[in-house]
C-alpha positions as CSV (number, residue, x, y, z in Angstrom):
1,X,44.8,-112.8,-0.1
2,X,45.4,-116.1,1.8
3,X,43.1,-116.3,4.8
4,X,44.0,-118.9,7.4
5,X,42.0,-120.2,10.4
6,X,43.0,-121.4,13.8
7,X,41.0,-123.1,16.5
8,X,40.3,-120.8,19.4
9,X,37.8,-121.9,22.0
10,X,34.8,-123.6,20.5
11,X,35.3,-122.0,17.1
12,X,37.9,-120.7,14.6
13,X,39.4,-117.2,14.2
14,X,40.4,-116.1,10.7
15,X,43.8,-114.4,10.2
16,X,46.5,-113.3,7.7
17,X,50.2,-113.0,8.3
18,X,52.1,-110.4,6.3
19,X,55.9,-110.7,6.1
20,X,58.3,-113.5,7.2
21,X,59.7,-114.5,10.5
22,X,58.2,-114.1,14.0
23,X,55.2,-111.9,14.3
24,X,56.1,-108.6,16.0
25,X,53.1,-106.5,15.2
26,X,49.4,-107.4,15.8
27,X,46.5,-105.3,14.5
28,X,43.4,-105.0,16.6
29,X,40.7,-103.5,14.5
30,X,37.7,-101.3,15.4
31,X,34.0,-102.1,15.9
32,X,32.6,-104.2,13.1
33,X,35.8,-104.0,11.0
34,X,37.1,-106.9,8.8
35,X,40.5,-107.6,7.3
36,X,39.8,-106.2,3.9
37,X,39.8,-102.7,5.4
38,X,43.4,-103.3,6.6
39,X,45.1,-105.5,4.0
40,X,46.8,-102.6,2.2
41,X,48.3,-101.0,5.3
42,X,49.3,-104.5,6.7
43,X,51.2,-105.1,3.4
44,X,53.0,-101.8,3.7
45,X,53.9,-102.5,7.3
46,X,55.3,-105.9,6.4
47,X,58.3,-104.2,4.8
48,X,59.7,-103.7,8.3
49,X,57.5,-106.0,10.4
50,X,55.8,-109.4,10.4
51,X,52.2,-108.5,10.9
52,X,49.3,-110.5,12.3
53,X,46.0,-109.2,11.1
54,X,43.0,-111.1,12.5
55,X,39.2,-110.9,12.8
56,X,37.6,-111.1,16.2
57,X,35.0,-113.8,16.7
58,X,31.8,-113.1,14.8
59,X,33.4,-110.8,12.1
60,X,34.4,-111.6,8.6
61,X,35.6,-115.2,8.2
62,X,35.8,-115.8,12.0
63,X,33.1,-117.9,13.6
64,X,31.0,-116.3,16.4
65,X,31.7,-117.1,20.0
66,X,29.2,-117.9,22.7
67,X,31.5,-116.1,25.2
68,X,30.5,-112.6,26.3
69,X,32.1,-109.9,24.1
70,X,33.9,-108.4,27.1
71,X,37.5,-107.1,26.9
72,X,38.9,-110.0,29.0
73,X,37.4,-112.6,26.7
74,X,38.5,-110.9,23.6
75,X,42.1,-110.5,24.9
76,X,42.1,-114.2,25.9
77,X,41.0,-115.2,22.4
78,X,43.8,-113.2,20.9
79,X,46.2,-114.9,23.3
80,X,44.9,-118.3,22.3
81,X,45.4,-117.4,18.6
82,X,49.0,-116.4,19.3
83,X,49.5,-119.7,21.2
84,X,48.0,-121.6,18.3
85,X,50.6,-120.0,16.0
86,X,53.3,-121.0,18.4
87,X,54.1,-117.4,19.2
88,X,55.8,-116.5,22.5
89,X,57.8,-113.2,21.9
90,X,56.8,-109.7,22.5
91,X,54.7,-107.7,20.0
92,X,53.6,-104.2,19.3
93,X,49.8,-103.8,19.3
94,X,48.4,-101.4,16.8
95,X,44.8,-100.7,17.7
96,X,42.0,-98.6,16.2
97,X,39.0,-97.2,18.0
98,X,37.2,-99.9,20.1
99,X,40.2,-102.1,19.4
100,X,42.1,-99.8,21.7
101,X,40.1,-101.1,24.6
102,X,41.0,-104.7,23.8
103,X,44.6,-103.8,23.2
104,X,44.8,-102.2,26.7
105,X,43.2,-105.3,28.2
106,X,45.6,-107.6,26.4
107,X,48.6,-105.6,27.7
108,X,47.2,-105.9,31.3
109,X,46.4,-109.6,31.0
110,X,49.6,-110.6,29.2
111,X,52.3,-107.9,29.9
112,X,55.1,-110.4,29.1
113,X,53.9,-110.4,25.4
114,X,53.6,-106.7,24.8
115,X,56.4,-104.4,23.7
116,X,54.3,-101.2,23.2
117,X,50.9,-99.9,22.3
118,X,50.1,-97.7,19.3
119,X,46.6,-96.5,19.7
120,X,44.6,-94.8,16.9
121,X,41.7,-92.8,18.2
122,X,41.1,-95.4,20.9
123,X,37.8,-95.9,22.6
124,X,38.0,-94.7,26.2
125,X,36.8,-97.0,29.0
126,X,35.0,-93.9,30.2
127,X,33.1,-93.3,27.0
128,X,29.9,-93.0,29.0
129,X,31.2,-89.5,30.0
130,X,29.7,-88.2,26.7
131,X,26.3,-88.9,28.1
132,X,27.1,-87.2,31.4
133,X,28.8,-84.1,30.0
134,X,26.7,-83.5,26.9
135,X,23.0,-82.5,26.8
136,X,20.7,-85.0,25.2
137,X,20.6,-82.9,22.0
138,X,24.4,-82.6,21.9
139,X,24.8,-86.3,22.4
140,X,22.4,-87.2,19.6
141,X,24.3,-84.9,17.3
142,X,27.7,-86.2,18.3
143,X,27.4,-89.5,16.5
144,X,29.0,-91.2,19.5
145,X,26.2,-93.7,20.1
146,X,26.5,-96.5,17.5
147,X,23.5,-98.5,18.8
148,X,20.8,-97.1,16.5
149,X,22.8,-97.5,13.3
150,X,23.8,-101.0,14.2
151,X,20.3,-102.0,15.0
152,X,19.0,-100.6,11.7
153,X,21.7,-102.4,9.7
154,X,20.9,-105.6,11.6
155,X,17.2,-105.3,10.6
156,X,18.0,-104.8,7.0
157,X,20.4,-107.7,7.0
158,X,17.8,-110.0,8.6
159,X,15.3,-108.9,6.0
160,X,17.7,-110.1,3.3
161,X,18.2,-106.5,2.1
162,X,21.9,-106.9,1.7
163,X,21.8,-105.2,-1.7
164,X,20.4,-102.1,0.0
165,X,23.0,-102.3,2.8
166,X,25.8,-102.6,0.2
167,X,24.5,-99.6,-1.7
168,X,24.3,-97.5,1.5
169,X,27.7,-98.6,2.7
170,X,29.5,-97.7,-0.5
171,X,29.2,-94.1,0.7
172,X,29.8,-94.8,4.4
173,X,32.9,-95.7,6.3
174,X,35.3,-97.2,5.4
175,X,34.5,-96.3,1.8
176,X,33.8,-92.7,2.6
177,X,37.4,-92.2,3.6
178,X,39.2,-94.3,1.0
179,X,38.3,-95.2,-2.6
180,X,41.4,-97.2,-3.4
181,X,40.3,-100.6,-2.2
182,X,40.9,-103.4,-4.7
183,X,38.1,-105.4,-6.1
184,X,39.0,-108.3,-3.7
185,X,39.0,-106.0,-0.7
186,X,35.7,-104.3,-1.7
187,X,34.0,-107.6,-2.2
188,X,35.2,-108.9,1.1
189,X,34.1,-105.8,3.1
190,X,30.7,-105.7,1.4
191,X,30.1,-109.4,2.0
192,X,30.6,-108.8,5.7
193,X,28.4,-105.8,5.7
194,X,25.5,-107.9,4.4
195,X,25.6,-110.5,7.2
196,X,23.4,-110.2,10.3
197,X,26.2,-111.8,12.3
198,X,28.4,-108.7,11.8
199,X,25.8,-106.4,13.5
200,X,24.8,-109.0,16.2
201,X,28.5,-109.2,17.2
202,X,29.1,-105.4,17.0
203,X,26.1,-104.8,19.2
204,X,27.3,-107.3,21.8
205,X,30.8,-105.7,21.8
206,X,29.5,-102.2,21.9
207,X,27.2,-102.9,24.9
208,X,29.9,-104.7,26.8
209,X,32.4,-101.8,26.1
210,X,29.9,-99.4,27.8
211,X,28.9,-101.5,30.8
212,X,31.0,-100.0,33.5
213,X,30.5,-103.1,35.7
214,X,32.5,-105.1,33.1
215,X,35.4,-102.6,32.5
216,X,36.9,-102.6,36.0
217,X,40.5,-101.8,36.0
218,X,40.6,-100.4,32.4
219,X,39.4,-97.0,33.6
220,X,42.4,-96.5,35.8
221,X,46.2,-96.3,35.1
222,X,46.8,-98.5,38.2
223,X,48.2,-101.8,37.3
224,X,49.1,-100.9,33.7
225,X,52.4,-102.5,32.7
226,X,55.5,-100.3,32.2
227,X,55.4,-100.2,28.4
228,X,55.5,-97.3,25.9
229,X,52.2,-95.9,24.7
230,X,51.9,-93.9,21.4
231,X,48.6,-92.2,21.1
232,X,47.6,-90.9,17.7
233,X,44.4,-88.8,17.6
234,X,42.4,-87.3,14.8
235,X,42.7,-83.7,13.6
236,X,40.1,-81.6,15.5
237,X,39.2,-79.3,12.7
238,X,38.5,-82.1,10.3
239,X,36.5,-84.0,12.9
240,X,34.5,-80.9,13.9
241,X,33.5,-80.4,10.3
242,X,32.2,-83.9,10.1
243,X,30.2,-83.6,13.3
244,X,28.6,-80.5,11.9
245,X,27.9,-82.0,8.5
246,X,26.5,-85.3,9.6
247,X,25.1,-84.5,13.1
248,X,23.9,-81.0,12.4
249,X,25.7,-79.6,15.5
250,X,26.5,-75.9,15.8
251,X,30.1,-74.7,16.0
252,X,29.8,-74.3,19.8
253,X,28.4,-77.8,20.1
254,X,31.0,-79.4,17.9
255,X,33.8,-77.8,19.9
256,X,32.2,-79.1,23.2
257,X,31.9,-82.6,21.7
258,X,35.5,-82.5,20.4
259,X,36.9,-81.3,23.7
260,X,35.3,-84.2,25.5
261,X,36.6,-86.7,22.9
262,X,40.2,-85.5,23.0
263,X,40.2,-85.3,26.8
264,X,39.0,-88.9,27.1
265,X,41.5,-90.2,24.6
266,X,44.2,-88.2,26.2
267,X,43.8,-90.1,29.5
268,X,45.7,-93.0,27.9
269,X,48.8,-90.8,28.2
270,X,48.6,-91.0,32.0
271,X,48.9,-94.8,31.8
272,X,52.6,-94.8,31.0
273,X,55.5,-92.5,31.9
274,X,56.8,-93.3,28.4
275,X,53.9,-91.9,26.4
276,X,53.7,-89.8,23.2
277,X,50.8,-88.0,21.6
278,X,50.7,-87.3,17.9
279,X,47.9,-85.7,15.8
280,X,47.0,-87.2,12.4
281,X,46.8,-84.0,10.4
282,X,44.9,-85.5,7.5
283,X,42.4,-87.5,9.4
284,X,39.1,-87.7,11.3
285,X,38.4,-91.1,13.0
286,X,39.7,-93.5,10.3
287,X,43.3,-92.7,10.7
288,X,44.6,-95.9,9.2
289,X,42.9,-95.0,5.9
290,X,43.8,-91.3,5.7
291,X,47.2,-91.1,7.4
292,X,48.9,-94.4,6.7
293,X,52.3,-92.7,6.2
294,X,52.2,-91.4,9.8
295,X,51.5,-94.9,11.1
296,X,54.3,-96.4,9.1
297,X,56.7,-93.7,10.4
298,X,55.7,-94.3,14.0
299,X,56.1,-98.1,13.7
300,X,59.5,-97.7,12.0
301,X,60.9,-96.1,15.1
């Protein structure tokens, strides 16, 4: 896969373009994700679109940025990348998980460049509601807080225990959800997993995405541009099974956790009068790996 780089701010962002012609679809990945996780879907989508897949500063082949990892800075860096590519026309933003927060910010900051948002299990700007509405025990079992896992992986990476991280991550997301990665994709993902920079960046992003002082307008529909929003959320029964299996939550607890999660994601529907909600019937959180056909169908419309 040909990876290119463009100067953005003081560093460079890595990207790939799939298809020919003007870019009309941009993928904004989730927390800690790198391009190898998305190459196959981007290739499929390029049958009908010209796809820009890029890595945020600090991930994969992109250089880290000294700028705060707040949504406005990340949206600005994507805008600078598009400018570096000479791109001026509207695009659809396909965003997963925490990438949904950055896609929303981009749409607010540069509405003239956004055709529509397609959000896959997007992070809510009100994600801190989990702490408010769940007991401490329920919150710990929910798996919502990523800080502990990121810190542990950072420690292992700094201790040069990349071999252990790679062994562990072969049975964790994204590999847990998809075993069809090519040798090149697997090598690329595992290389990123071994770098302290990956976890340093993810921790900075995660903290900023939960600092309510930095989120401002994102928690309100006010000021959101008049564009279509397609919200695709995970299947509740599949997700509840995973919360139970990995968090040890009871059936009652898993239902409570899931209710909060779906409610928070559903708030994105209030941002636009032209909004659609779909359920990914084969998926928990990694919808792009387990329901790619649904994504292709939505983007073909």
